[in-house]
C-alpha positions as CSV (number, residue, x, y, z in Angstrom):
1,M,-39.5,-17.0,67.3
2,K,-37.8,-13.7,66.2
3,A,-35.9,-11.7,68.7
4,A,-35.6,-8.0,68.5
5,N,-33.6,-5.4,70.5
6,I,-35.8,-2.9,72.4
7,G,-33.4,-0.6,74.3
8,S,-31.4,-2.7,76.7
9,F,-34.0,-5.5,76.5
10,I,-34.4,-8.2,73.9
11,Y,-38.0,-8.8,72.8
12,L,-38.4,-12.6,72.7
13,G,-41.8,-12.8,71.1
14,D,-45.6,-13.1,71.8
15,N,-47.5,-15.5,73.9
16,L,-44.8,-16.0,76.5
17,K,-45.9,-16.0,80.1
18,Y,-44.3,-15.6,83.5
19,F,-45.3,-16.3,87.1
20,I,-43.7,-14.5,90.1
21,K,-44.3,-15.6,93.6
22,T,-43.0,-13.1,96.3
23,Y,-42.3,-13.9,99.9
24,G,-40.8,-11.4,102.4
25,C,-40.9,-7.7,102.9
26,Q,-41.8,-4.6,100.9
27,M,-38.5,-4.6,99.3
28,N,-39.1,-8.1,97.9
29,E,-42.4,-6.8,96.5
30,H,-40.6,-3.8,94.9
31,D,-38.0,-6.1,93.4
32,S,-40.8,-8.4,91.9
33,E,-42.4,-5.3,90.3
34,I,-39.0,-4.5,88.6
35,L,-38.7,-8.1,87.4
36,A,-42.2,-8.1,86.1
37,N,-41.7,-4.8,84.2
38,S,-38.4,-6.2,82.7
39,L,-40.1,-9.4,81.6
40,Q,-43.0,-7.5,80.0
41,N,-40.5,-5.4,78.1
42,M,-39.2,-8.6,76.7
43,G,-42.6,-9.8,75.5
44,Y,-43.8,-11.9,78.5
45,M,-47.3,-11.5,80.0
46,P,-48.2,-12.3,83.5
47,T,-50.2,-15.5,84.4
48,R,-51.7,-16.7,87.7
49,Q,-51.5,-20.3,86.4
50,L,-48.2,-21.9,87.1
51,K,-48.7,-24.5,84.4
52,E,-49.1,-21.8,81.8
53,A,-45.8,-20.1,82.7
54,D,-42.8,-20.2,80.5
55,I,-40.7,-18.8,83.3
56,I,-41.3,-19.1,87.1
57,I,-39.6,-16.8,89.6
58,F,-39.7,-17.3,93.3
59,N,-38.5,-14.0,95.0
60,T,-37.8,-14.7,98.7
61,C,-36.0,-13.1,101.6
62,A,-32.9,-14.8,102.9
63,I,-33.0,-12.8,106.1
64,R,-36.5,-13.6,107.2
65,K,-36.8,-17.3,108.1
66,N,-40.7,-17.2,107.7
67,A,-40.4,-16.2,104.0
68,E,-37.9,-19.0,103.4
69,N,-40.2,-21.5,105.1
70,K,-43.2,-20.5,103.0
71,H,-41.2,-20.9,99.9
72,N,-40.0,-24.3,100.8
73,D,-43.6,-25.4,101.7
74,F,-44.8,-24.2,98.4
75,R,-42.0,-25.9,96.5
76,K,-42.6,-29.1,98.3
77,S,-46.3,-29.0,97.4
78,K,-45.4,-29.6,93.7
79,K,-48.2,-27.2,92.6
80,Y,-45.8,-25.6,90.2
81,I,-44.8,-28.7,88.3
82,R,-46.1,-29.1,84.7
83,N,-47.7,-32.4,83.7
């Protein structure tokens, strides 16, 4: 894979995929959009399939207990583990 500089981002190549799961408030949604744009600038494409993802990001709120509980339930379900 050949890396190339694109502004302040490093383009890592084609066929890389990311998955972002957001829990919490509108600010978390906004932060996830910023993360997604940054990843796309580096050559990543979004996927809805966890098993396809090269990078998985859980963006949750440390202030709202409900968001933390949802994240922990998802993590414990092991739906994100590759076989």
